[in-house]
ZAMARGU-4260 file (C-alpha; in steps of 0.2 Angstrom, whole numbers, plus 5000, padded with zeros to 4 digits):
<rodrens>
0) 4924/5201/4990 | 4938/5197/4978 | 4936/5203/4960 | 4935/5185/4953 | 4921/5180/4964
5) 4907/5190/4956 | 4893/5179/4953 | 4899/5166/4966 | 4888/5172/4981 | 4878/5156/4982
10) 4893/5145/4982 | 4903/5155/4995 | 4887/5155/5006 | 4887/5135/5004 | 4905/5134/5010
15) 4901/5146/5024 | 4889/5134/5031 | 4902/5120/5029 | 4913/5131/5041 | 4900/5133/5054
20) 4896/5115/5055 | 4915/5111/5056 | 4917/5124/5070 | 4903/5114/5079 | 4913/5098/5077
25) 4905/5091/5061 | 4919/5091/5048 | 4917/5086/5030 | 4925/5087/5013 | 4920/5097/4997
30) 4926/5094/4979 | 4925/5111/4970 | 4925/5105/4951 | 4925/5114/4935 | 4935/5117/4919
35) 4952/5126/4919 | 4950/5145/4922 | 4932/5144/4928 | 4937/5152/4945 | 4941/5137/4957
40) 4956/5144/4964 | 4949/5161/4966 | 4934/5154/4976 | 4946/5144/4987 | 4956/5159/4990
45) 4941/5169/4996 | 4935/5154/5006 | 4951/5153/5015 | 4950/5171/5019 | 4933/5168/5026
50) 4940/5153/5036 | 4954/5163/5043 | 4943/5176/5049 | 4933/5163/5058 | 4948/5158/5067
55) 4953/5142/5056 | 4970/5136/5054 | 4974/5134/5036 | 4986/5122/5027 | 4988/5121/5008
60) 4995/5108/4996 | 4994/5106/4977 | 4997/5092/4965 | 5006/5096/4948 | 5004/5087/4932
65) 5023/5084/4930 | 5024/5077/4948 | 5040/5068/4952 | 5039/5067/4970 | 5027/5054/4979
70) 5013/5062/4989 | 5019/5079/4983 | 5001/5086/4986 | 5001/5081/5004 | 5020/5084/5008
75) 5018/5103/5008 | 5001/5102/5016 | 5007/5092/5031 | 5024/5101/5033 | 5019/5112/5047
80) 5008/5099/5055 | 5021/5085/5058 | 5039/5086/5064 | 5044/5070/5055 | 5041/5067/5037
85) 5023/5060/5034 | 5030/5047/5022 | 5046/5039/5029 | 5058/5033/5016 | 5068/5017/5015
90) 5082/5013/5026 | 5100/5018/5021 | 5117/5010/5022 | 5134/5019/5022 | 5152/5015/5021
95) 5158/5012/5039 | 5177/5017/5035 | 5186/5024/5021 | 5205/5023/5020 | 5216/5032/5006
100) 5233/5022/5005 | 5247/5027/4994 | 5257/5015/4983 | 5270/5014/4996 | 5257/5006/5008
105) 5256/5022/5020 | 5240/5028/5026 | 5236/5045/5018 | 5219/5049/5026 | 5204/5040/5034
110) 5186/5044/5038 | 5173/5034/5049 | 5154/5035/5050 | 5156/5028/5068 | 5161/5038/5084
115) 5175/5026/5086 | 5184/5019/5071 | 5192/5002/5070 | 5202/4995/5084 | 5221/4998/5081
120) 5225/4980/5081 | 5210/4976/5070 | 5215/4990/5058 | 5233/4984/5057 | 5228/4967/5053
125) 5215/4973/5040 | 5228/4984/5032 | 5241/4970/5031 | 5227/4959/5023 | 5223/4974/5011
130) 5241/4977/5006 | 5245/4959/5003 | 5229/4958/4992 | 5233/4973/4982 | 5251/4967/4980
135) 5246/4949/4974 | 5233/4957/4962 | 5245/4967/4953 | 5250/4959/4936 | 5267/4961/4927
140) 5262/4978/4920 | 5260/4985/4937 | 5241/4987/4936 | 5228/4978/4946 | 5219/4965/4936
145) 5200/4969/4936 | 5202/4986/4944 | 5191/4982/4959 | 5196/4971/4973 | 5185/4962/4986
150) 5189/4952/5001 | 5181/4948/5018 | 5189/4951/5035 | 5180/4944/5050 | 5162/4950/5049
155) 5167/4965/5037 | 5167/4967/5018 | 5181/4976/5011 | 5181/4984/4993 | 5197/4991/4986
160) 5198/5003/4971 | 5216/5005/4963 | 5221/5021/4955 | 5237/5028/4948 | 5243/5036/4964
165) 5234/5027/4978 | 5220/5015/4981 | 5205/5018/4992 | 5198/5004/5004 | 5180/5005/5010
170) 5175/4994/5024 | 5157/4989/5025 | 5149/4982/5041 | 5131/4982/5036 | 5122/4977/5020
175) 5132/4981/5004 | 5123/4992/4991 | 5126/4989/4972 | 5131/5007/4969 | 5145/5007/4983
180) 5158/5000/4970 | 5154/5014/4958 | 5155/5026/4971 | 5172/5020/4977 | 5179/5022/4959
185) 5172/5040/4958 | 5181/5044/4975 | 5198/5038/4968 | 5195/5048/4952 | 5191/5063/4962
190) 5206/5062/4973 | 5218/5060/4959 | 5211/5074/4949 | 5211/5086/4963 | 5226/5082/4973
195) 5239/5073/4960 | 5252/5086/4965 | 5250/5083/4984 | 5250/5064/4982 | 5265/5063/4970
200) 5276/5074/4982 | 5269/5069/4999 | 5282/5069/5013 | 5272/5060/5025 | 5266/5076/5034
205) 5249/5073/5038 | 5244/5092/5038 | 5248/5092/5019 | 5233/5079/5016 | 5220/5086/5027
210) 5210/5091/5012 | 5210/5073/5006 | 5203/5068/5024 | 5189/5081/5021 | 5185/5074/5005
215) 5184/5056/5012 | 5173/5063/5026 | 5161/5071/5014 | 5159/5054/5006 | 5158/5044/5022
220) 5141/5054/5025 | 5134/5048/5009 | 5118/5037/5011 | 5114/5022/4999 | 5095/5018/4999
225) 5090/5000/5003 | 5076/4993/4993 | 5062/4986/5004 | 5056/4969/5002 | 5038/4969/4997
230) 5035/4951/4998 | 5028/4951/5016 | 5020/4968/5015 | 5001/4971/5016 | 5000/4986/5006
235) 4983/4990/5012 | 4990/4990/5030 | 5004/5002/5025 | 4992/5014/5016 | 4981/5014/5032
240) 4996/5017/5043 | 5001/5032/5033 | 4983/5038/5032 | 4981/5036/5052 | 4996/5046/5054
245) 4989/5060/5043 | 4972/5059/5052 | 4980/5059/5069 | 4990/5074/5065 | 4974/5084/5059
250) 4964/5078/5074 | 4978/5085/5085 | 4978/5101/5076 | 4959/5102/5077 | 4959/5102/5096
255) 4966/5120/5098 | 4957/5127/5083 | 4947/5121/5068 | 4956/5117/5052 | 4954/5121/5034
260) 4965/5110/5022 | 4965/5116/5004 | 4971/5103/4991 | 4972/5111/4974 | 4971/5101/4957
265) 4968/5085/4966 | 4965/5077/4949 | 4984/5076/4946 | 4987/5067/4963 | 4994/5050/4963
270) 4984/5035/4968 | 4992/5033/4985 | 4990/5051/4989 | 4972/5050/4984 | 4969/5035/4996
275) 4976/5045/5010 | 4964/5059/5006 | 4950/5048/5004 | 4953/5040/5022 | 4954/5057/5029
280) 4939/5064/5021 | 4929/5048/5027 | 4934/5051/5045 | 4932/5070/5045 | 4914/5070/5052
285) 4919/5069/5070 | 4933/5082/5071 | 4933/5101/5067 | 4940/5098/5049 | 4936/5105/5032
290) 4944/5097/5017 | 4942/5108/5001 | 4949/5100/4985 | 4949/5108/4968 | 4947/5097/4953
295) 4944/5095/4935 | 4932/5080/4933 | 4935/5068/4919 | 4954/5070/4919 | 4963/5053/4914
300) 4970/5043/4929 | 4965/5037/4946 | 4956/5052/4951 | 4938/5048/4944 | 4937/5032/4953
305) 4943/5040/4969 | 4930/5055/4967 | 4917/5042/4964 | 4921/5033/4981 | 4922/5049/4991
310) 4905/5055/4985 | 4897/5039/4988 | 4903/5038/5006 | 4892/5053/5011 | 4905/5064/5020
315) 4910/5072/5004 | 4900/5084/4992 | 4904/5091/4975 | 4902/5109/4971 | 4902/5111/4953
320) 4907/5129/4946 | 4898/5134/4930 | 4904/5147/4917 | 4897/5165/4920 | 4883/5171/4910
325) 4883/5189/4901 | 4878/5198/4917 | 4892/5189/4927 | 4905/5193/4915 | 4900/5211/4915
330) 4902/5212/4934 | 4919/5204/4933 | 4926/5216/4920 | 4917/5232/4928 | 4925/5227/4944
335) 4943/5225/4937 | 4941/5241/4927 | 4932/5254/4938 | 4927/5266/4933 | 4924/5264/4915
340) 4913/5269/4900 | 4915/5253/4889 | 4902/5251/4876 | 4890/5236/4876 | 4898/5228/4862
345) 4914/5227/4872 | 4905/5216/4885 | 4896/5206/4872 | 4913/5203/4862 | 4922/5197/4878
350) 4908/5186/4883 | 4907/5178/4866 | 4925/5176/4864 | 4928/5168/4882 | 4912/5159/4882
355) 4909/5164/4900 | 4927/5157/4906 | 4933/5171/4918 | 4951/5167/4917 | 4951/5169/4898
360) 4940/5185/4898 | 4952/5194/4911 | 4968/5188/4901 | 4959/5194/4885 | 4957/5211/4893
365) 4975/5211/4899 | 4979/5208/4880 | 4969/5223/4875 | 4978/5233/4888 | 4995/5229/4879
370) 4988/5234/4862 | 4982/5250/4870 | 4964/5246/4866 | 4960/5248/4884 | 4967/5263/4892
375) 4964/5276/4906 | 4958/5293/4900 | 4952/5307/4911 | 4949/5296/4926 | 4940/5281/4918
380) 4944/5266/4907 | 4939/5267/4889 | 4939/5254/4875 | 4945/5258/4858 | 4941/5245/4844
385) 4957/5237/4839 | 4961/5232/4821 | 4970/5216/4828 | 4962/5200/4828 | 4959/5194/4846
390) 4966/5177/4851 | 4952/5163/4848 | 4958/5153/4863 | 4968/5154/4879 | 4981/5144/4870
395) 4982/5157/4856 | 4983/5171/4869 | 4998/5163/4879 | 5007/5159/4862 | 5005/5177/4857
400) 5013/5183/4873 | 5028/5171/4872 | 5031/5176/4853 | 5033/5194/4859 | 5047/5189/4871
405) 5066/5192/4869 | 5076/5177/4865 | 5083/5175/4883 | 5066/5177/4891 | 5058/5165/4879
410) 5072/5152/4883 | 5070/5155/4902 | 5051/5152/4902 | 5053/5136/4891 | 5065/5130/4903
415) 5055/5134/4918 | 5040/5125/4910 | 5051/5109/4909 | 5052/5110/4927 | 5034/5113/4932
420) 5022/5126/4938 | 5034/5129/4952 | 5052/5131/4949 | 5069/5136/4957 | 5079/5150/4950
425) 5095/5141/4955 | 5091/5127/4944 | 5087/5139/4929 | 5104/5146/4933 | 5097/5164/4933
430) 5097/5177/4947 | 5081/5185/4953 | 5086/5202/4945 | 5088/5195/4928 | 5081/5205/4914
435) 5073/5190/4907 | 5064/5186/4922 | 5058/5204/4924 | 5051/5203/4907 | 5042/5187/4910
440) 5034/5196/4925 | 5029/5210/4915 | 5021/5199/4903 | 5010/5191/4916 | 5016/5174/4913
445) 5026/5171/4930 | 5028/5178/4947 | 5042/5176/4959 | 5045/5175/4978 | 5063/5175/4983
450) 5072/5162/4974 | 5056/5152/4969 | 5045/5156/4953 | 5028/5150/4949 | 5017/5152/4933
455) 5003/5163/4935 | 4991/5149/4930 | 4994/5130/4928 | 4987/5132/4911 | 5001/5144/4906
460) 5015/5132/4911 | 5005/5118/4902 | 5003/5128/4885 | 5020/5133/4885 | 5028/5116/4888
465) 5016/5108/4875 | 5022/5121/4862 | 5040/5117/4863 | 5047/5105/4849 | 5053/5088/4854
470) 5071/5092/4850 | 5071/5107/4861 | 5062/5098/4875 | 5076/5085/4875 | 5089/5099/4875
475) 5080/5108/4889 | 5078/5092/4900 | 5096/5087/4897 | 5102/5105/4903 | 5091/5103/4918
480) 5097/5086/4922 | 5115/5091/4920 | 5111/5106/4932 | 5105/5094/4946 | 5120/5082/4945
485) 5134/5094/4951 | 5122/5104/4963 | 5118/5088/4972 | 5134/5078/4968 | 5134/5071/4986
490) 5116/5071/4989 | 5107/5064/4973 | 5095/5054/4983 | 5087/5071/4987 | 5083/5074/4969
495) 5083/5057/4961 | 5065/5059/4955 | 5070/5075/4946 | 5085/5067/4939 | 5075/5052/4933
500) 5062/5063/4925 | 5073/5075/4916 | 5085/5062/4909 | 5071/5050/4904 | 5065/5064/4892
505) 5083/5065/4884 | 5092/5054/4872 | 5104/5049/4886 | 5098/5031/4888 | 5111/5026/4901
510) 5107/5040/4913 | 5089/5038/4910 | 5089/5020/4915 | 5101/5023/4930 | 5091/5036/4938
515) 5074/5029/4934 | 5079/5012/4942 | 5084/5022/4958 | 5069/5033/4958 | 5058/5017/4956
520) 5066/5009/4971 | 5064/5025/4981 | 5045/5026/4977 | 5043/5009/4982 | 5050/5012/4999
525) 5036/5025/5002 | 5023/5013/4994 | 5020/5025/4979 | 5019/5010/4969 | 5010/5017/4954
530) 5025/5030/4953 | 5037/5015/4955 | 5029/5006/4941 | 5031/5021/4929 | 5049/5024/4933
535) 5053/5005/4930 | 5043/5004/4914 | 5053/5020/4908 | 5069/5011/4912 | 5064/4996/4903
540) 5059/5005/4887 | 5075/5015/4887 | 5085/4998/4889 | 5077/4991/4875 | 5080/5007/4864
545) 5098/5007/4868 | 5101/4988/4865 | 5093/4975/4875 | 5101/4970/4892 | 5090/4955/4896
550) 5096/4953/4914 | 5092/4971/4918 | 5075/4970/4910 | 5071/4955/4919 | 5076/4962/4936
555) 5065/4978/4933 | 5051/4967/4925 | 5051/4956/4941 | 5050/4972/4952 | 5035/4977/4942
560) 5027/4960/4943 | 5029/4960/4962 | 5021/4977/4963 | 5007/4972/4952 | 5004/4956/4963
565) 5003/4964/4980 | 4991/4977/4973 | 4979/4964/4965 | 4983/4968/4947 | 4985/4949/4944
570) 4984/4949/4925 | 4998/4962/4924 | 5009/4953/4936 | 5006/4936/4927 | 5012/4945/4911
575) 5028/4951/4919 | 5032/4934/4927 | 5028/4925/4910 | 5039/4937/4900 | 5054/4934/4911
580) 5052/4916/4911 | 5052/4916/4892 | 5067/4927/4890 | 5079/4921/4903 | 5087/4904/4901
585) 5092/4902/4919 | 5082/4887/4927 | 5082/4895/4945 | 5075/4911/4938 | 5062/4902/4927
590) 5057/4891/4942 | 5055/4907/4953 | 5044/4915/4939 | 5033/4899/4939 | 5031/4899/4957
595) 5026/4918/4958 | 5013/4914/4944 | 5007/4899/4954 | 5004/4911/4969 | 4993/4922/4958
600) 4983/4907/4952 | 4981/4901/4970 | 4975/4919/4975 | 4962/4918/4961 | 4957/4900/4968
605) 4963/4891/4952 | 4972/4878/4962 | 4974/4865/4947 | 4983/4878/4937 | 4994/4883/4952
610) 4999/4865/4956 | 5004/4862/4937 | 5015/4878/4937 | 5024/4872/4953 | 5026/4854/4945
615) 5035/4863/4930 | 5045/4872/4942 | 5051/4857/4951 | 5056/4849/4935 | 5067/4864/4930
620) 5076/4862/4947 | 5077/4843/4947 | 5095/4842/4945 | 5100/4859/4953 | 5103/4863/4971
625) 5094/4879/4974 | 5084/4886/4989 | 5070/4890/4977 | 5066/4872/4977 | 5061/4874/4996
630) 5050/4888/4992 | 5041/4878/4979 | 5038/4864/4991 | 5031/4877/5003 | 5020/4884/4990
635) 5013/4867/4986 | 5010/4864/5005 | 5000/4880/5004 | 4989/4874/4990 | 4986/4857/4998
640) 4982/4865/5014 | 4969/4876/5005 | 4962/4861/4998 | 4960/4853/5015 | 4974/4840/5011
645) 4983/4843/5028 | 4993/4827/5027 | 5000/4831/5010 | 5003/4848/5016 | 5014/4842/5030
650) 5023/4830/5018 | 5028/4845/5007 | 5034/4855/5022 | 5045/4841/5028 | 5053/4841/5010
655) 5056/4860/5011 | 5063/4859/5029 | 5076/4847/5023 | 5081/4860/5009 | 5081/4875/5020
660) 5093/4866/5032 | 5106/4867/5019 | 5102/4885/5014 | 5102/4893/5031 | 5106/4910/5026
665) 5088/4916/5022 | 5080/4915/5039 | 5064/4922/5031 | 5061/4905/5022 | 5062/4896/5038
670) 5050/4908/5048 | 5037/4906/5033 | 5039/4887/5034 | 5037/4885/5053 | 5022/4897/5052
675) 5014/4888/5038 | 5017/4871/5048 | 5009/4878/5063 | 4994/4884/5053 | 4992/4866/5045
680) 4993/4858/5062 | 4980/4870/5069 | 4968/4867/5055 | 4971/4848/5058 | 4966/4851/5076
685) 4983/4845/5082 | 4986/4861/5093 | 5001/4855/5103 | 5011/4853/5087 | 5004/4869/5081
690) 5010/4878/5096 | 5028/4870/5094 | 5029/4876/5076 | 5023/4893/5079 | 5034/4896/5094
695) 5049/4891/5083 | 5043/4903/5070 | 5042/4916/5083 | 5060/4914/5089 | 5066/4914/5071
700) 5056/4930/5068 | 5065/4938/5082 | 5082/4936/5073 | 5075/4945/5058 | 5069/4961/5067
705) 5053/4960/5057 | 5041/4966/5070 | 5026/4964/5058 | 5030/4946/5055 | 5032/4943/5074
710) 5016/4951/5078 | 5007/4940/5065 | 5014/4924/5072 | 5009/4929/5089 | 4992/4932/5084
715) 4992/4914/5076 | 4999/4907/5092 | 4985/4915/5101 | 4972/4906/5090 | 4981/4889/5095
720) 4980/4893/5114 | 4962/4897/5112 | 4959/4881/5105 | 4969/4872/5118 | 4957/4880/5131
725) 4971/4892/5137 | 4960/4907/5136 | 4969/4918/5148 | 4986/4915/5139 | 4977/4917/5122
730) 4970/4934/5127 | 4988/4939/5133 | 4996/4934/5116 | 4982/4944/5107 | 4985/4959/5118
735) 5003/4957/5115 | 5001/4956/5096 | 4989/4971/5097 | 5002/4982/5106 | 5014/4977/5092
740) 5002/4982/5078 | 4998/4998/5087 | 5016/5002/5088 | 5018/4999/5070 | 5003/5009/5067
745) 4994/4995/5058 | 4976/4999/5061 | 4970/4985/5049 | 4979/4972/5058 | 4972/4979/5075
750) 4955/4976/5067 | 4959/4958/5064 | 4966/4955/5082 | 4950/4962/5089 | 4941/4950/5078
755) 4951/4936/5085 | 4948/4941/5103 | 4929/4941/5099 | 4931/4923/5094 | 4940/4919/5110
760) 4926/4927/5120 | 4913/4918/5110 | 4922/4901/5113 | 4922/4905/5132 | 4904/4907/5132
765) 4905/4927/5134 | 4894/4931/5119 | 4892/4949/5125 | 4911/4952/5126 | 4912/4944/5109
770) 4900/4956/5102 | 4910/4971/5109 | 4926/4965/5101 | 4918/4962/5085 | 4910/4979/5085
775) 4928/4987/5088 | 4934/4977/5073 | 4919/4983/5063 | 4922/5001/5068 | 4940/5000/5062
780) 4935/4993/5046 | 4922/5006/5043 | 4936/5019/5047 | 4947/5012/5034 | 4934/5009/5021
785) 4938/4990/5021 | 4922/4983/5013 | 4928/4965/5014 | 4933/4968/5032 | 4916/4975/5036
790) 4907/4960/5028 | 4918/4949/5038 | 4914/4957/5055 | 4895/4958/5050 | 4896/4939/5048
795) 4905/4937/5065 | 4892/4948/5074 | 4878/4938/5065 | 4886/4922/5072 | 4885/4928/5090
800) 4866/4933/5087 | 4863/4916/5080 | 4871/4908/5096 | 4859/4918/5106 | 4845/4913/5096
805) 4841/4929/5088 | 4840/4922/5071 | 4830/4936/5062 | 4843/4949/5068 | 4858/4937/5063
810) 4849/4934/5046 | 4849/4953/5043 | 4868/4954/5047 | 4872/4939/5036 | 4862/4946/5021
815) 4871/4963/5023 | 4887/4954/5023 | 4882/4944/5008 | 4878/4958/4997 | 4895/4967/5001
820) 4904/4951/4997 | 4895/4949/4981 | 4899/4967/4976 | 4917/4966/4979 | 4919/4948/4971
825) 4925/4939/4987 | 4924/4920/4985 | 4932/4915/5001 | 4920/4922/5014 | 4904/4921/5003
830) 4901/4902/5005 | 4903/4904/5024 | 4890/4918/5025 | 4878/4907/5013 | 4880/4893/5025
835) 4875/4904/5040 | 4860/4910/5031 | 4855/4892/5029 | 4857/4889/5047 | 4846/4904/5051
840) 4833/4897/5040 | 4833/4880/5047 | 4832/4887/5065 | 4817/4898/5060 | 4808/4882/5053
845) 4811/4884/5035 | 4821/4868/5030 | 4817/4870/5011 | 4825/4887/5010 | 4839/4881/5021
850) 4843/4867/5009 | 4844/4879/4995 | 4857/4889/5003 | 4867/4874/5008 | 4866/4868/4990
855) 4872/4885/4984 | 4887/4883/4996 | 4890/4865/4990 | 4893/4872/4973 | 4906/4884/4979
860) 4915/4870/4988 | 4916/4858/4972 | 4921/4872/4961 | 4936/4876/4972 | 4940/4858/4975
865) 4939/4859/4994 | 4934/4843/4999 | 4935/4846/5017 | 4922/4860/5016 | 4911/4850/5003
870) 4910/4836/5016 | 4904/4848/5030 | 4891/4856/5018 | 4885/4838/5014 | 4883/4836/5033
875) 4873/4852/5035 | 4862/4845/5021 | 4860/4829/5029 | 4854/4837/5045 | 4842/4848/5035
880) 4835/4832/5027 | 4832/4825/5044 | 4821/4839/5048 | 4811/4836/5032 | 4809/4817/5037
885) 4820/4812/5022 | 4830/4801/5034 | 4837/4789/5021 | 4844/4803/5010 | 4851/4811/5026
890) 4860/4796/5030 | 4868/4794/5013 | 4874/4812/5014 | 4881/4811/5031 | 4891/4795/5027
895) 4898/4804/5011 | 4901/4820/5021 | 4911/4811/5034 | 4921/4802/5021 | 4927/4818/5013
900) 4930/4826/5030 | 4941/4812/5036 | 4953/4815/5022 | 4957/4832/5029 | 4961/4827/5046
905) 4952/4842/5053 | 4947/4837/5071 | 4932/4850/5073 | 4925/4845/5056 | 4927/4827/5060
910) 4918/4829/5076 | 4904/4839/5069 | 4902/4826/5055 | 4902/4811/5067 | 4888/4820/5077
915) 4877/4822/5062 | 4880/4804/5056 | 4875/4799/5073 | 4859/4809/5072 | 4855/4801/5055
920) 4859/4783/5061 | 4848/4786/5077 | 4833/4792/5066 | 4836/4777/5054 | 4835/4764/5068
925) 4853/4760/5071 | 4855/4765/5090 | 4871/4756/5093 | 4880/4763/5078 | 4874/4780/5083
930) 4880/4778/5100 | 4897/4774/5093 | 4898/4790/5082 | 4891/4801/5097 | 4905/4794/5108
935) 4919/4797/5095 | 4913/4815/5092 | 4912/4817/5111 | 4930/4812/5113 | 4936/4824/5099
940) 4927/4839/5106 | 4932/4834/5124 | 4950/4835/5118 | 4947/4851/5111 | 4938/4858/5127
945) 4924/4864/5116 | 4909/4865/5129 | 4897/4871/5116 | 4899/4856/5105 | 4899/4844/5120
950) 4882/4852/5125 | 4875/4849/5108 | 4880/4830/5109 | 4872/4829/5127 | 4856/4835/5118
955) 4857/4822/5104 | 4862/4808/5116 | 4846/4812/5127 | 4835/4810/5112 | 4844/4793/5108
960) 4840/4788/5127 | 4822/4794/5125 | 4820/4782/5109 | 4827/4768/5119 | 4815/4771/5134
965) 4829/4777/5146 | 4820/4793/5152 | 4830/4796/5167 | 4847/4796/5157 | 4838/4807/5145
970) 4833/4819/5158 | 4850/4820/5166 | 4858/4824/5149 | 4845/4837/5145 | 4847/4846/5161
975) 4866/4846/5160 | 4865/4852/5142 | 4852/4866/5147 | 4864/4872/5161 | 4879/4872/5150
980) 4869/4882/5136 | 4863/4894/5149 | 4881/4897/5155 | 4887/4900/5137 | 4873/4912/5133
985) 4865/4901/5121 | 4847/4904/5126 | 4839/4897/5111 | 4847/4880/5114 | 4844/4881/5133
990) 4826/4884/5128 | 4826/4868/5117 | 4832/4858/5131 | 4819/4865/5143 | 4805/4862/5131
995) 4811/4844/5129 | 4811/4842/5148 | 4794/4849/5149 | 4787/4835/5137
</rodrens>
């Protein structure tokens, strides 16, 4: 047993049982918590040895307080598990061609990123165009006005940077990155500094300029990162995709041997990393995996909420390490110094001073060794009382060690602490044989392996860094930043996070802004959004300090607003967009900010405020031609759709279409518009129009290479085909969409598709298959921890049970769904579930309880301004009042409900409302009017090919015939309805028909 583990027998035994269960296929996660220095790492190290001896494969990662890399805790842990990076970064663009041309117009050198460069004829034509452009751009002094030239030639963009001795031309065939122009200027400067003599005396011999060609080749390889567009990203799906990759890699590793994954100092991990860890821990129960994380509970940041979720899910347990008592402290010190004849006062003093913290006690003992108060004499350690005062805290102890260092060693350790717990000797600018480094090792502050150094404990690094004065911190960080720049001159993206961190802590505001902006973009690309927010905010702060650049601040603030919005931080997003609108006097930007604010209000359900913001945006652009106006009308259409005003939504879409025809360059706008139009037609029940629009959207999406958008549109198209009765084609579309989402690794979307496939099966009368699909969806949603999705799936399963007449079972599912929706504050599905609870109460013979549920639902509908749903709920109340013999009230409600539903143009809702009105008219003694309503309802459901609703109508028409004494017609309709209900698996309704027939 290791020295530091005395007194931890119980904890190690507990962990040993965890290993045994994992070996048998029952994985789990453990959080080992405790204060700094209490022995978490020592316990983990001993546990890892135990796991190794039991045949476990072991992978380790650690978070650091000064983390600059996204997912740093997981990157190292998964390095040996996955060939490709776990977290793929954003795409890149590069120069296609680079040409160095002297002032005589002769080609000096070229480089190409493609196997075959430009066709000679194209190149000759382009070169002529460039030469003419350069010649025409020289002013009377012989210099190029504006320095940088730009022109287009065919489908290429051409950038030209003029120098004193030559100009360099860059050909760009793909997306242009804003940093490309600055890079071109740097290339010209570098060429003229390094090769001025060659360029001035060049005779035309290509061998003389081979070095110039080599330099161009080094720059042609440079990659410029492209910032991802997050507007269509589902961040939950992306994190789930990353989590599934991690879980899949671990699952594969567990096939050959059980796995122990150790994640140290998890309290410093970023939020996105924590979500991946949560996901993996949640799903570790069925594989041979143990996850052990060390943590300090109560640290600021996202860790506390994450830990609470993990512990609440049941597959994660906490092992809290306490300080040692006096006997435990005696065991540790005696094991370290054996044999010894220490007096009792030594142990008492060490316990009192360390307060039972083993790290502090052992470091105090080392301190006493240096003072020669502990020494080896005659084969045993002895303690001699020291006159020096012992450090009162571990901070004092570390400070006393650094105070004794020589100047060079002190500077080195301070510099190292500015990097982090782990540091590279190359960045420090020191060799591993340096005397300063040897002194640090002797002092017990750091250790080294090869060219990498590590502080002996994270506390040491933290204490040393915190004791550096602000001025020296700035100097150290500037030194480190300036070390990174030349070392990674042509690969700055590889160390962009380090550059951003170091320069952000200096007085060099320009570099801080430059690197923080780029680091934020890179963090966005791997969905490390909290980290991106930090970099952007730092950039904004430094811009403000150095003299406000309104345009740059607005650009950064909008990026922050977009991140806040997609992560559900609506208050923060609203603040960002509002500040931009108030600070920028550009109507198009102001209008865009109003539109984005309206999207937030729409998501919050405040449609009135959203509509007012869009009206203000329209006013700003009333005399300006800008595609933003089309996006505003699309947003208005969405609000009208949500409120059930489908005709108004189509009017707005038509206006947006006209605008986007003028601005065709943004295909995404047209994709969104056609998709929105298709959904509106679908909600109206005009399925052929819906099909046409969604097929157009699908064709346009193919031009964008946006596989996620294409899969989403295909899923919507499948919904339409289902409503058209083309169930086989609908399933084919769903399966195609499912395959796309599987290829994308989007598990969350797969759950949605399974849910939709369940709806198709249900509409086809195959309730058992529907339940199977819904259960697959539920399994995925439980796996990803999607509580809202779980609630939705429970509601869908409840609906199938309701159709089968299993109302008590359905009620249980609906009640569970309701509780979850209320816990998470979901106001969209909650009214639907409440309505379903009312349906169950009505079927169970409790109309008063049913009316209470429907009234509760009605309050939701009126609060949201959704008149279509309000009308449907009034119809439910009307049907309930019929069952309570309140036939007059029922008729009034049914008429009002139909009036509201008619305004929405939703065929299904209109058909249902007319059926219920027919029932109310029948019971109030108006058979002819009832017959008319039933017939109209029949026509609607027949056009929608909805056998379930037609069977309901046959049942109600049979009662109408009974009342009129037309018993044979009634019997025929009841028998037809009974057969249809039986085929659909709706035994409750088939039973009602049989009961009526027997009477």
